TIVO-591209 format. One line per field, with one value per residue (C-alpha): z, y, x; residue in three letters; residue number from 1. Coordinates in steps of 0.001 Angstrom, whole numbers, plus 524288, in hexadecimal, padded with zeros to 5 digits. Layout:
# residues N
c3: [Z/...] .
c2: [Y/...] .
c1: [X/...] .
rest: [ala/...] .
nr: [NUM/...] .
***
This chain:
# residues 671
c3: [293EA/2A22E/2AE5B/2B1B8/2B95B/2C79D/2CA59/2D493/2D175/2C3AF/2BCDE/2C2B8/2C46D/2B9DD/2C070/2C486/2D22F/2D64C/2E1A6/2E5FD/2EAFA/2F792/2F932/2F81A/2F524/2E6A9/2E268/2D463/2CFBA/2CF1F/2C200/2B84F/2B844/2C6B6/2C604/2C58A/2BE29/2C662/2D181/2DCD5/2E7A5/2E6CA/2ED14/2E716/2DC89/2DDBD/2E861/2F1CE/2FB2A/30940/30D29/3033D/3052A/30C81/30163/2F64A/2F284/2E626/2DD8E/2D035/2C5DB/2BCD2/2AFA3/2A298/29797/28DBA/28FCF/28484/27AB6/27915/2830E/28959/2938A/29A03/29C6F/2A95B/2AC19/2B9BF/2BCCC/2C9BF/2D186/2DCC1/2E5C0/2ED05/2F879/2FA9F/3061F/3095E/314EE/30C9F/2FE5B/2F337/2EE32/2E02F/2DE8A/2D440/2CA50/2C38A/2B7BB/2B22F/2B2E0/2A43F/298C6/295FB/29CD5/2A7D3/2B272/2BE25/2C975/2C7EA/2CB7E/2D94F/2DE72/2D920/2DFF6/2ECBA/2ECED/2E458/2E142/2ED47/2E3DD/2E21C/2EE5F/2F837/2F532/2EE4B/2EBC9/2DF75/2D77D/2CE8D/2C453/2BA8F/2AC91/2A51B/29E3E/2A697/2ADA1/2BA6E/2B41E/2B116/2A607/2A24E/2949E/29904/28FAE/29770/28A2F/28888/295DB/2965B/29B54/28F4B/28599/28A3B/2836E/28875/291E6/287F3/282B1/27407/26C52/25EF2/2553C/25DCD/2690B/26026/25AA3/2680C/26DA6/262AE/264D0/27396/272E6/2699B/2733D/27E23/275EE/27211/28053/284EC/279D1/27C4B/28A6E/28546/28734/27DBB/27C80/2774D/2840E/28BC7/288E8/29031/28F02/294E7/2A008/2A2E2/2A3A3/2AD7F/2B5AF/2B57E/2BA9F/2C560/2C9D6/2CA79/2D19C/2DBC9/2DD64/2DAAF/2D580/2D0EA/2CF62/2C8F5/2BEAD/2BE28/2B0AC/2AE37/2A092/2993E/2A58B/2A19E/294FA/29CB0/2A584/299D0/29448/2A127/29FF6/29269/29473/2A304/2A901/2B387/2C0F1/2BC88/2C5F4/2C0DE/2B855/2B910/2AC1E/2AF0B/2A236/2993A/28D89/28799/27D45/27334/27302/2684E/27149/267C6/25E51/2692E/270F7/268F8/26B58/279D4/27B23/27366/27CA4/28866/28229/27F07/28D16/291E3/288F4/28D02/29B8B/29B38/2942A/29EB8/2A998/2AB94/2AE65/2A48B/299C4/29C04/29CC7/29157/287EA/27C20/281C5/27583/26D3B/2779C/27777/268A9/268CC/272D1/26AA0/25E17/264A9/26B09/25E54/25873/26476/26F2B/27D28/283A6/29258/29C2D/2A516/2AF6E/2AA64/2B0B0/2B35F/2B63E/2BB17/2B218/2A7C1/29B77/28FB0/28946/27D3B/27E0E/270A2/26CA1/26DDB/27B7B/27F2E/27AA1/281F1/28E23/28C5A/28A5C/296CA/29E7D/29BEC/2A3A0/2B055/2B561/2BCD6/2B17A/2A88A/2B10B/2AC86/29DE2/299D8/2A1B0/29B83/28DAE/28FA7/29553/289DA/28081/28712/28535/29330/28F4B/29D0E/2A0A6/29986/2A2FF/2ABE7/2A01E/2999D/2A60E/2A65A/2983F/29B20/2A7B7/2A101/296D7/2A046/2A66B/29CEA/29A47/28BD1/2875D/28E2D/288D0/27B04/27C54/28009/27813/26BB8/26C21/271E4/26D81/262C6/2584C/25962/256EF/24957/2471B/23CAE/2464F/25055/24662/2426D/25087/253C4/24715/2476F/253D8/254C6/26305/2614E/255EA/26064/267A8/2640A/26AC0/26115/25899/26356/26844/25A6E/25867/26566/261D3/2551F/25D54/2680A/25E05/26593/25E78/25EB8/267F8/263A5/25FF0/26D3E/27320/26B7B/26F06/279DF/28676/28A93/29928/2A40F/2AE94/2B55B/2B0A7/2B4AE/2A9DC/2AE27/2A51C/2A735/2A07B/29961/2986C/28B8D/28AEF/28F3D/28CC2/29193/28410/2856C/29144/2887B/27F48/28AE0/28FD9/282F7/28757/2960B/29BFB/2A908/2A72D/2AE37/2A683/2AC93/2A864/2B306/2B0D4/2B24E/2B1EE/2A88E/2A67B/2B130/2B8D5/2C3DB/2C432/2C5F5/2D2AC/2D9D8/2D0A1/2D0B3/2D854/2D15F/2C7DD/2D27C/2DB31/2CFE8/2CDE9/2DC62/2DC01/2CFC8/2D5B7/2E1D5/2D99B/2CAF0/2C86B/2CC10/2C4B8/2CD73/2D2D4/2C9C8/2CFE4/2D245/2C3A3/2C43C/2CF0A/2C6FA/2C6B5/2B9F1/2B7DA/2BD9A/2B3BF/2B855/2B071/2B0DC/2BB42/2C439/2C006/2BFF0/2B541/2B8DC/2B814/2C32C/2CD9E/2C4BF/2C188/2CFD8/2D365/2C7BF/2C883/2D734/2DF3C/2D6AA/2D2CA/2E05B/2D9DE/2E4ED/2DFE0/2DE3D/2EB23/2F1D3/2ECAE/2F06C/2FDFB/301AB/2FCF8/303F2/31083/30E02/30C23/318F7/32023/319D2/31E2A/32BFE/32C3C/327FA/33219/33CC5/33919/33974/346C7/34C05/34735/34D90/35ADB/3591C/35924/34F73/34ACB/34073/3363F/328A6/31CAE/31C5E/316B4/312B0/31CB0/31A09/30B6D/30D00/31585/30BBD/3008B/3080C/30C73/2FEA7/2F96C/30467/3024E/2F403/2F794/3017D/2F881/2ED47/2F5DC/2FADB/2ED17/2E83B/2F38F/2F17A/2E294/2DAA3/2D47F/2C6D6/2C6DF/2CC0A/2BFEF/2B7D7/2C138/2CE29/2D2B1/2CBC0/2D84D/2DCE9/2D3D5/2DE34/2E4F7/2D9F0/2E0B2/2EC81/2E5D5/2DE82/2EB99/2F0C6/2E52D/2E6C8/2F530/2F1D6/2E869/2F2DB/2FCE7/2F3D7/2F164/30006/3029B/2F7E5/2FDBF/30B47/30615/3005B/30CA0/315FF/31C79/325D5/32EC1/32812/32D38/327E5/31AE5/31904/31CB0/3132C/3080B/30A75/30A5E/2FDBB/2F789/2FB68/2F616/2E93B/2E778/2EA65/2E0E0/2D617/2D8C8/2D866/2CBC9/2C584/2C8C8/2C2B4/2CF72/2CEB1/2C20C/2C68F] .
c2: [0B748/0B8BB/0B17E/0A6CD/0AB0B/0A8B8/09A52/09955/0A6D8/0ABDC/0A1A7/0A62B/09FC3/09EB6/09C26/0A0FA/0A6A4/0B499/0B900/0C717/0CE44/0D615/0E4C2/0EEED/0FD48/1009F/10C59/110C4/11330/12135/127FE/12616/1348B/133EF/1277D/125DB/11AE8/10F26/107AA/10DC2/10758/1096A/10494/0F845/0FA52/0EC58/0E534/0DDBE/0D3B7/0D816/0CBE2/0CF3A/0DDF9/0DD44/0D5E6/0DF00/0EC0E/0F3CB/0FDF2/10464/1031D/10EFB/10D01/1142A/10F65/11109/10A22/10E8D/10939/10AAD/11290/11FD0/1206C/12BB1/1235A/11C4D/10F08/10A99/0FC26/0F6D8/0EE54/0E52A/0DE95/0D264/0CFF0/0C262/0BA5F/0B72D/0BDD8/0C057/0C057/0BF56/0CC56/0C980/0CA8B/0C3F8/0CD66/0CAD2/0D3E0/0CF35/0C476/0C29D/0C66A/0CF9B/0D88D/0CF9F/0D838/0D498/0DC3D/0D421/0C815/0CCDF/0C230/0B7BB/0BC9B/0BE90/0B191/0A7C7/0AB82/0A636/0A05B/0AE78/0B5E9/0AC04/0B095/0BDCF/0C9C6/0CA88/0D70F/0D883/0E342/0E719/0E74E/0F425/0F566/0EAEA/0EC6A/0F26E/0FAB3/1090F/10AF3/0FDF0/0F8A1/0F1BF/0F30C/0F420/0F5FE/0E735/0E348/0DABC/0E5EE/0EDF5/0E2CF/0DC42/0E0B5/0DE23/0D3CF/0CC2D/0CBA6/0CDBB/0C25B/0BF8B/0CA9B/0D3E4/0D1BE/0D313/0DFFF/0E522/0E159/0E80E/0F47C/0F498/0F111/0FC76/10551/100BC/1032E/110B2/11427/10FCD/116B1/12305/1225F/12311/114DE/10E7F/10091/0FBF3/0FF92/0F4B2/0E964/0DE48/0E517/0F1AC/0EA09/0E389/0F0F1/0F490/0E8C1/0ED26/0FA79/0F3DA/0EBB4/0F7FB/0FF5F/0F4B0/0F311/0E478/0DF4A/0D2CA/0CD32/0C1E2/0C203/0B954/0B974/0B1D0/0B122/0BDD6/0C1BA/0B79A/0BF00/0CB8B/0C4B5/0BFAF/0CD7E/0D1D4/0C6ED/0CC0C/0DAD6/0DD44/0D186/0D996/0D612/0C9B3/0BEBC/0B462/0B357/0AA39/0A895/0A22F/09E87/0A4A4/0AD5D/0B025/0BAAD/0B0BB/0A9BF/0AD63/0ABD9/0AC02/0A2AB/098D7/09AAE/090FC/08639/089B9/08897/07BEC/076B4/079F9/0734E/0673B/066E2/0679F/05C89/053D9/056D9/0541C/04740/04327/04652/03A6A/041D2/04CC1/04362/03ACF/0461B/04DD4/0442A/04D6D/05AEC/060F2/05D14/062D0/06FA6/06FF4/06E23/0790E/0826B/07F22/08114/08DFF/09316/091A6/09474/09C53/099D6/0A522/0A66C/0B113/0B4DA/0BF43/0CC8D/0CEC4/0DD19/0DE26/0D06D/0CFDA/0C583/0C57F/0BCFD/0B6E7/0AE5C/0A39C/09F2B/09568/09F0B/0A2A3/09437/09317/09F71/09A11/08D38/094B4/09C9F/0907C/08A60/09595/09003/08285/08142/084F8/07B05/07034/07460/0752D/0674B/068C5/07615/07163/06575/06D7E/076D4/06B5F/06670/073A2/07887/08660/08BC0/085CE/090FF/09B11/09BCC/09C61/0A6C3/0AED8/0AD5F/0B207/0BDEE/0C153/0C07E/0CAAE/0D5D3/0D088/0D522/0E2D4/0E154/0EC93/0E788/0D9EB/0DF3F/0E8C4/0DD68/0D212/0DA03/0DED2/0D37C/0C742/0C882/0CDFD/0C1F7/0B80D/0B327/0B2BA/0A849/09F1A/0A187/09E8D/09233/08DA3/08FED/08B20/07E34/079CA/0789A/07CDC/08827/08D96/09274/099CF/0A838/0AE72/0B607/0BC38/0C48A/0CA0E/0CCD5/0D4F1/0DBDB/0DEEA/0E526/0EE8E/0F0AB/0F3E1/0F37A/0F129/0E3D2/0E1F4/0DF55/0D176/0CFBC/0CDA2/0C0EB/0BBAF/0B25D/0B8A3/0B616/0B708/0B167/0B487/0A7C9/0A474/09AC1/0978B/09085/08B22/084E9/077F7/07C47/08AEB/08F50/09CF7/09B2C/08CA7/08546/08585/09427/09261/08C17/097BF/0A0F6/099FB/09AE4/0A671/0A442/09EDC/09AF4/0966F/08BC6/08725/07EE1/07A70/077E1/06D16/0704D/07EF8/08964/09759/09C11/0901F/09834/0A167/0960B/09194/09075/08533/07E97/08456/07D26/087ED/09243/08A36/0890F/097CE/09A19/09127/097CB/0A560/0A08A/09D02/09FB9/099EF/08C40/08429/083A0/076EC/0725C/0652A/06989/068B0/059EB/05957/0600F/058E4/056CD/060A4/05C1F/05F56/061FF/05AF9/05813/04E07/05943/06426/065CD/0704E/07D19/08B7A/08EBD/08FBB/097CB/0A110/0A1F5/0A60C/0AF4C/0B5C2/0B647/0B57C/0BAFD/0C6A0/0C7BF/0C9F2/0CFF2/0CAC1/0BCDF/0BD09/0C301/0B8B0/0ADC2/0B33E/0B6C7/0A9EE/0A1BF/0A939/0A707/09882/097B5/09EDF/09619/089E9/08F44/092AE/084EE/07EB8/087A4/084C5/07637/076F5/07EDC/07477/069B2/07043/0739E/08242/08810/095EC/09447/089DA/08AAF/084FB/07628/071EC/07FBD/081B8/0745E/076E3/08441/07E54/07380/07D3D/0861D/07A85/07542/0829D/0851E/07782/07B1B/087E5/0811C/075D2/07F0D/087AD/07BE1/076BD/0840C/08596/07808/0780F/07E3E/08B18/086F4/07B8D/0844B/08CB2/0819F/07963/0723E/065CF/05AB4/05482/06113/060A3/05B0D/0684C/06C9F/06497/06D99/079FF/07187/06C53/07A33/07EBF/07357/07686/084F7/081D1/07947/08443/08E0C/08467/08225/090CE/09335/08873/08E64/09BA6/095B7/08DE7/0988E/08E7F/09220/09D63/0AA5A/0AB4A/09DF8/0A061/0AD42/0A6FB/09BD9/0A511/0AC71/09F7D/09BBF/0A897/0A64E/09877/09CE6/0A7BA/09E3E/09431/09E74/0A345/0957B/0927D/09F3E/09C5E/08ECD/0883A/07E83/078A4/07636] .
c1: [E9876/E956D/E9936/E8F86/E83B1/E8344/E8107/E7642/E713F/E7072/E68A1/E6C58/E69E5/E7466/E6F22/E615F/E6071/E63EB/E6C55/E6A8B/E767E/E75EF/E74E8/E7FA6/E8152/E80DF/E88DA/E8AD6/E98C1/E9D74/E9B85/EA690/EA9BF/EAD3A/EB53F/EC3EA/ECAA3/ECE19/EC7CD/EC07E/EB886/EA9DC/E9D88/E97F6/E8DD0/E88D8/E8197/E8A42/E847B/E859E/E8D28/E97CD/E9841/EA531/EABBF/EA7FA/EADF6/EABA9/EB1E5/EB1E5/EBC6B/EBC83/EC31B/EC3A2/EBAF9/EC600/ED2F9/EDB59/ED19B/EC2FD/EBBAE/EBC91/EC780/EC04D/EB440/EB50C/EAF06/EAB85/EACA3/EA743/EB0A5/EAD34/EB70C/EB2B3/EBBB2/EC120/EBC71/ECAAD/ED11C/EDD3D/ED8E4/EE285/EE793/EE376/ED4A3/ECC67/EC686/EB99F/EB80F/EAAFE/EA0B6/EA200/E99BD/EA04B/E96C0/E9212/E97BE/E9FFF/E9A27/E8DD1/E95F4/E989B/E8F6A/E987D/EA4B1/E9D6A/E9649/E9D6A/EAB86/EB26F/EBC5A/EC0EA/EBCFE/EC230/ED008/ECF8E/EC745/EBF1D/EBE18/EB25A/EB31B/EA8AD/EAD89/EACBF/E9F9D/E992A/E8C44/E9117/E9BAD/E99CC/E9752/E916C/E8F72/E831E/E77A6/E6AF1/E6487/E65D0/E60A9/E54A3/E4C4E/E4FA8/E4E8A/E41F1/E3593/E27DA/E2CBF/E34AA/E4280/E4396/E492D/E4EDF/E511F/E493E/E52B1/E5E9D/E59E1/E5664/E63B4/E6B18/E6342/E64E2/E734F/E7583/E6E6F/E775F/E836D/E7ED7/E7C32/E89A6/E90B8/E88BA/E8D74/E9B61/E9F68/EA8DD/EA3E0/EB108/EB7CF/EB142/EBA5D/EC0D9/ECE09/EC8AD/EC27B/ECF81/ED5E0/ECB54/ECF41/EDD6C/ED92F/ED16D/EDD12/EE55D/EDAAD/ED908/EE7BA/EE8F8/EF5D7/EEF50/EE1CD/EDAC1/ED00A/EC406/EBDC9/EB151/EAB54/EAE70/EB5CB/EBFF5/EC23C/EC3A3/ECD73/ED521/ED553/EDB68/EE57F/EE8D8/EE83E/EEA50/EF162/EF844/EF325/EEC1E/EEF8F/EE602/ED9E4/ECE2D/EC6E5/EB9D9/EB357/EBD6C/EBA44/EC7B4/EC9DF/ECE8E/EC15F/EB7D3/EAC5A/EA100/EA790/EAA0D/E9D83/E9553/E9F4C/E9FCA/E9107/E90F8/E9B52/E92D4/E8716/E8F29/E93ED/E85D2/E8176/E8CC6/E8B6D/E7CD1/E7F32/E88EE/E7F4E/E7690/E69F8/E6C40/E7044/E6461/E5AC1/E6054/E669F/E668E/E6834/E6E2B/E626D/E5964/E60E7/E607B/E51A3/E501E/E5846/E5113/E43DB/E4759/E4D14/E3F73/E3733/E3DF5/E39A5/E3287/E3464/E3168/E3C95/E3E7A/E42D3/E5030/E4D49/E3ECA/E3C08/E304A/E2D70/E35B8/E32B6/E3E95/E400B/E4A34/E4EB9/E5928/E6465/E5F98/E5F77/E6D7F/E7146/E6AC1/E7219/E7EC6/E7C90/E7893/E85E4/E8BF5/E86C2/E8A41/E7D7D/E74B3/E7B3C/E7591/E6801/E6A7E/E6686/E59ED/E56F9/E59A9/E510E/E45D1/E4667/E4697/E3A2B/E3395/E34C8/E3880/E3699/E43BF/E4AA8/E452D/E5136/E5A51/E51D3/E5240/E60F2/E6222/E59B7/E60D2/E6E0D/E6A2E/E6CE8/E796A/E83E7/E8894/E8596/E8E17/E9A40/E97CD/E971C/EA270/EAB4A/EA5F1/EA3A6/EB1B6/EB94D/EB20D/EA7D4/EB130/EB9E3/EAEF9/EAB77/E9CA3/E9E76/EA51B/E9A75/E8FD6/E96F6/E97FB/E89A0/E8380/E8AE7/E83E3/E74F4/E74F8/E7E6F/E768D/E6D1D/E77E2/E7871/E8420/E8C79/E81F7/E7BCD/E88B8/E8D63/E8115/E8356/E9168/E8CF7/E84E7/E8F11/E999B/EA664/EB356/EB9C1/EC526/ED300/ED6D0/EDD5A/ECFD1/ECF05/EDC74/EE0EA/EE57D/EF393/EF615/EFE54/EF43A/EF018/EE272/ED7FA/ECE37/EC1D3/EB750/EAA15/EA7BA/E9B58/E9DC1/E9780/E9D59/EAB8D/EADF6/EB9CB/EBFE9/EC1B6/ECA7A/ED49F/ED40B/ED543/EE169/EE8E7/EF145/EF120/EFD96/EF76E/EE986/EE1E8/ED5FF/ECB49/EBDCB/EB3B8/EA9AF/E9B63/E9DAC/E98E2/E9D85/EA682/EAADA/EB0E2/EA544/E9BC2/EA1FE/E94D8/E91B2/E9F02/EAA8B/EB591/EB979/EB8E4/EC1D4/ECB7D/ECAE7/ECD86/ED95C/EDE7D/EDD4D/EE464/EF054/EEF49/EFCBB/EF82E/EEE1E/EE20C/EDCB2/ED1BE/ECEB7/EC0A7/EBE3A/EBF9B/EB567/EAACF/E9DD8/E9661/E8B8A/E7EA0/E7404/E662B/E5BC2/E4D43/E50A1/E545E/E4B1C/E3C67/E3B41/E3494/E37DE/E2E81/E3907/E41D2/E36AE/E32D1/E4094/E421C/E34BB/E32D6/E3F39/E4A0D/E41A1/E3B6D/E2E4C/E262C/E192C/E1E19/E2565/E19A6/E1057/E19A0/E1C5C/E0E67/E08A8/E12F1/E1022/E01A7/E03F2/E0B50/E0067/DF627/DFD65/DFEE5/DF065/DECBD/DF5AD/DF085/DE27A/DE53B/DEB9E/DE026/DD6C0/DDEB5/DDEB8/DD047/DD25F/DC90E/DC94A/DBED8/DBDC9/DC3BE/DBD02/DBE88/DCB99/DCFA1/DDA6D/DE061/DDFE0/DE647/DF0E7/DF3A5/DF457/DFDA4/E05D3/E0740/E0B38/E14DE/E1A66/E1C86/E2342/E2C04/E2F76/E3265/E3AF1/E4277/E44B5/E4946/E52C3/E5893/E5935/E6418/E5F84/E637C/E59E7/E4F14/E5086/E4AF8/E42FD/E4276/E491C/E422C/E3D49/E36DA/E2B06/E2182/E213A/E182A/E0D8B/E0D86/E085E/DFE83/DF9CE/DF962/DF13F/DE7CD/DE59F/DE438/DD927/DD2D7/DD407/DCD93/DC25B/DC085/DC042/DB646/DADC6/DAF61/DAB33/D9EE4/D9B8D/DA079/DA929/DB43E/DB786/DBA4A/DC844/DCBF9/DC545/DCC8D/DD98E/DD72B/DD3A1/DE056/DE7AB/DE0C1/DE4C1/DF2EF/DF277/DEC8A/DF6A9/E01B8/DFC2D/DFB09/E08E3/E0E69/E071D/E0B73/E19AB/E18A3/E1C2E/E10F1/E1604/E23E4] .
rest: [met/thr/ala/pro/arg/arg/gly/pro/arg/arg/met/gly/ala/thr/ala/leu/trp/gly/ile/val/leu/gly/leu/ala/val/ser/val/ala/pro/ala/pro/ala/ala/met/ala/glu/leu/gly/tyr/ala/pro/ala/glu/cys/ser/val/glu/val/pro/asp/glu/his/ala/gly/arg/val/ser/cys/gly/ile/leu/thr/val/pro/glu/gly/arg/gly/gly/pro/gly/asp/pro/ala/arg/glu/leu/gln/leu/pro/val/ile/thr/val/lys/ser/thr/ala/glu/ala/pro/ala/gly/asp/pro/leu/val/phe/pro/thr/ser/gly/gly/pro/gly/ala/gly/ser/ile/ser/ala/leu/trp/tyr/phe/leu/asp/his/ala/arg/trp/ala/thr/asp/glu/arg/asp/val/ile/ile/val/glu/gln/arg/gly/asp/gly/asp/ala/glu/pro/thr/leu/asp/cys/pro/glu/leu/asp/thr/gly/ala/val/ala/gln/asp/gly/arg/leu/pro/thr/gly/pro/glu/ala/asp/glu/gln/arg/ala/thr/leu/leu/ala/glu/cys/arg/glu/arg/leu/val/ala/asp/gly/leu/asp/leu/ala/ala/tyr/thr/ser/ala/ala/ser/val/ala/asp/leu/ala/asp/leu/arg/ala/gly/leu/gly/tyr/gln/gln/trp/asn/leu/tyr/gly/val/ser/tyr/gly/ser/arg/leu/ala/met/thr/ala/met/arg/asp/arg/pro/asp/gly/leu/arg/ala/val/val/leu/asp/gly/val/tyr/pro/pro/asn/val/asn/arg/phe/glu/leu/met/pro/ala/ala/leu/arg/gly/ser/ile/asp/trp/leu/leu/ala/ala/cys/ala/arg/asp/ala/asp/cys/gly/glu/arg/tyr/pro/asp/leu/glu/ala/ala/leu/asp/arg/val/leu/glu/arg/thr/ser/arg/glu/pro/ile/thr/val/thr/val/arg/his/pro/ser/thr/gly/gly/pro/leu/glu/val/glu/ile/ala/asp/asp/asp/ile/met/arg/gly/leu/phe/asp/ala/phe/tyr/asp/ala/gly/thr/val/arg/met/leu/pro/phe/ile/ile/asp/arg/leu/asp/gln/gly/asp/asp/ala/val/val/leu/pro/leu/ala/gln/arg/leu/val/asp/ser/arg/asp/val/leu/ser/glu/gly/leu/tyr/leu/ser/ile/glu/cys/ala/glu/glu/val/pro/phe/asn/asp/pro/ala/leu/ile/glu/glu/ala/thr/ser/ala/asp/pro/leu/leu/ser/his/phe/ala/asp/phe/gly/pro/ile/ala/asp/asp/cys/ala/val/trp/asn/val/pro/ala/ser/ala/ala/ala/glu/asn/gln/pro/val/ala/ser/ala/val/pro/thr/leu/ile/thr/ser/gly/gln/phe/asp/pro/val/thr/pro/ser/ala/trp/ser/glu/leu/ala/ala/val/gly/leu/thr/thr/ala/tyr/arg/his/glu/phe/pro/gly/met/gly/his/gly/ala/val/trp/gly/asn/trp/tyr/glu/pro/cys/ala/ala/ser/val/ala/ala/ala/phe/leu/arg/asp/pro/ala/val/ala/pro/asp/thr/ser/cys/ile/asp/asp/ala/glu/pro/ile/asp/phe/leu/ser/ala/thr/asp/ile/his/pro/thr/thr/ala/ile/tyr/arg/leu/asp/ala/asp/val/phe/arg/thr/ser/asn/pro/trp/gln/leu/gly/ile/ala/gly/val/thr/val/ile/gly/leu/val/leu/thr/leu/leu/tyr/ala/val/gly/tyr/gly/ile/ala/arg/leu/val/arg/arg/arg/his/gly/glu/ala/pro/asp/gly/ala/val/leu/thr/ala/gly/leu/ala/ala/gly/ala/asn/leu/gly/phe/val/gly/ala/leu/ala/leu/ile/val/leu/arg/thr/glu/pro/leu/leu/leu/gly/phe/gly/leu/pro/ala/gly/ala/trp/pro/ile/val/leu/leu/pro/leu/val/gly/ile/ala/phe/thr/val/met/leu/cys/ala/leu/leu/val/arg/ala/ala/val/thr/arg/glu/gly/ala/val/gly/his/val/val/ala/leu/trp/val/ala/ala/ala/val/leu/val/val/phe/ala/val/trp/val/leu/ala/arg/gly/leu/val/val/leu] .
nr: [1/2/3/4/5/6/7/8/9/10/11/12/13/14/15/16/17/18/19/20/21/22/23/24/25/26/27/28/29/30/31/32/33/34/35/36/37/38/39/40/41/42/43/44/45/46/47/48/49/50/51/52/53/54/55/56/57/58/59/60/61/62/63/64/65/66/67/68/69/70/71/72/73/74/75/76/77/78/79/80/81/82/83/84/85/86/87/88/89/90/91/92/93/94/95/96/97/98/99/100/101/102/103/104/105/106/107/108/109/110/111/112/113/114/115/116/117/118/119/120/121/122/123/124/125/126/127/128/129/130/131/132/133/134/135/136/137/138/139/140/141/142/143/144/145/146/147/148/149/150/151/152/153/154/155/156/157/158/159/160/161/162/163/164/165/166/167/168/169/170/171/172/173/174/175/176/177/178/179/180/181/182/183/184/185/186/187/188/189/190/191/192/193/194/195/196/197/198/199/200/201/202/203/204/205/206/207/208/209/210/211/212/213/214/215/216/217/218/219/220/221/222/223/224/225/226/227/228/229/230/231/232/233/234/235/236/237/238/239/240/241/242/243/244/245/246/247/248/249/250/251/252/253/254/255/256/257/258/259/260/261/262/263/264/265/266/267/268/269/270/271/272/273/274/275/276/277/278/279/280/281/282/283/284/285/286/287/288/289/290/291/292/293/294/295/296/297/298/299/300/301/302/303/304/305/306/307/308/309/310/311/312/313/314/315/316/317/318/319/320/321/322/323/324/325/326/327/328/329/330/331/332/333/334/335/336/337/338/339/340/341/342/343/344/345/346/347/348/349/350/351/352/353/354/355/356/357/358/359/360/361/362/363/364/365/366/367/368/369/370/371/372/373/374/375/376/377/378/379/380/381/382/383/384/385/386/387/388/389/390/391/392/393/394/395/396/397/398/399/400/401/402/403/404/405/406/407/408/409/410/411/412/413/414/415/416/417/418/419/420/421/422/423/424/425/426/427/428/429/430/431/432/433/434/435/436/437/438/439/440/441/442/443/444/445/446/447/448/449/450/451/452/453/454/455/456/457/458/459/460/461/462/463/464/465/466/467/468/469/470/471/472/473/474/475/476/477/478/479/480/481/482/483/484/485/486/487/488/489/490/491/492/493/494/495/496/497/498/499/500/501/502/503/504/505/506/507/508/509/510/511/512/513/514/515/516/517/518/519/520/521/522/523/524/525/526/527/528/529/530/531/532/533/534/535/536/537/538/539/540/541/542/543/544/545/546/547/548/549/550/551/552/553/554/555/556/557/558/559/560/561/562/563/564/565/566/567/568/569/570/571/572/573/574/575/576/577/578/579/580/581/582/583/584/585/586/587/588/589/590/591/592/593/594/595/596/597/598/599/600/601/602/603/604/605/606/607/608/609/610/611/612/613/614/615/616/617/618/619/620/621/622/623/624/625/626/627/628/629/630/631/632/633/634/635/636/637/638/639/640/641/642/643/644/645/646/647/648/649/650/651/652/653/654/655/656/657/658/659/660/661/662/663/664/665/666/667/668/669/670/671] .
***
């Protein structure tokens, strides 16, 4: 489980649009042999935007791999640490610590953007300390498995599927394990308990008497482990989308997903437009799953490493995984009825953004850390028979494959099961805020009650219209974040939650709002996000050419009006060129205006429904381009027009033709 993707960005843009961080010096940590145990300042090994450089300081926490149990105590691990200074003149003396984005294996250093740009609920009053978990992607050593990255798995421009993919994964995962073991790593030493001991060392190294923990997704389980094993110095804990040890995750996951689906069906039915447009959404989803189980959808996405084309098959279990992931993000949920309906109508192109998201997410986790923790602390406590019973009893859930793949992975990873304490409730007197999203499919609200069983001071709240990580998603709805800020201000007092009552019903986007097309999404993905020089060059040069053509036509017209003649052009050719350039520039301007004023999520699947008339502009431009070419051919035959004008018009015609071909190739004429 990972923290939800960045709202306006990671769907990015879930979630579809990228934000590039600024530049900073990158320095590798010192070799383990030269390190001393404890914390030491160091230069940042990640990029820090220039405007935030004064707020960010970095260091390295060096810890032993073995802590009285598995692992070699002589082997030293180096964990990057980032401190984000508060914007307050006199910040509180107890910082907020962020130990992981989730997963396990999703990293924490990679979440620096969030605490710089979105976490004012925390940074307005206290510093934030971000520490990379042992074994995660930016730690040294890391349990990441590059053997499983898309670049290593893809063959001949396609991702393997079915039994071929299963066999390949088992082979590559075994290769990763063998490599790590050959390097001397003990895979059983990378546990939640060991990571909590690392946090205790960090607090001692930084000299804090007290601090607070913020755990989102799996991070909440890590925080609860700290409450159980290392409560000293814990002032307060925020559990955002709680994953408590006493939950048998894989047994309960089918019911959690079914609950999210039921919420979607009921919420759509209550929404006047959604209910009218999609009166039987469950039947539509069932038809989509049955069809894709027989005939998977083949789409071409962008390779996350090379930027080249990558062919992907989307079968029924992929559709369910995409649906599961979509429930993480409150914005994406608004699109789900529209997406399901389009798929039911055979518009398979609508899965392109979700397919890209599935591919991009393949390389996010540190797979080895995920397996070292889940295969020891969670999988052994789940009963496969109960999981099979839960999934087979529901026609929709029968398409959801969640436990089988990880059980196969655990057989390869082969770490011993943890003690029974890892499956027991946590007892603690540390004040705790537990926040849940209303339609969270991975840490549902029901789990907050299980988490609170042994907590003497716990405030539990569900936030309407929110998915996974209600506090984390504060750019979409700030209510949960404001509650977290109030709680951290005084953990002994129940925070004000009146904003929950003010929550608006979710506003679904339907065919009334969207003109379906993936052209804009593909334009952004293939041209702008990858900065493809050929595509950018064609677009830039032709737009400049169109502007010059229009200026030439206007200048020629003015010269004719004032009776200044510098040679005659072929009859009607200049006017035709000007009209063609004007229509095309009008299209570019209208499209740019619509993109700037439309929410990025909608643009991933189409344009505002009322925007379709702009398709007439490039058609007009193409018609005038054909007319211009015909006039120039006639002029060549009849030797009509001055040479200078004829040459200028042929150049304009070439620009117009190239632009027309580019627009057609990008699918922008069939919006």
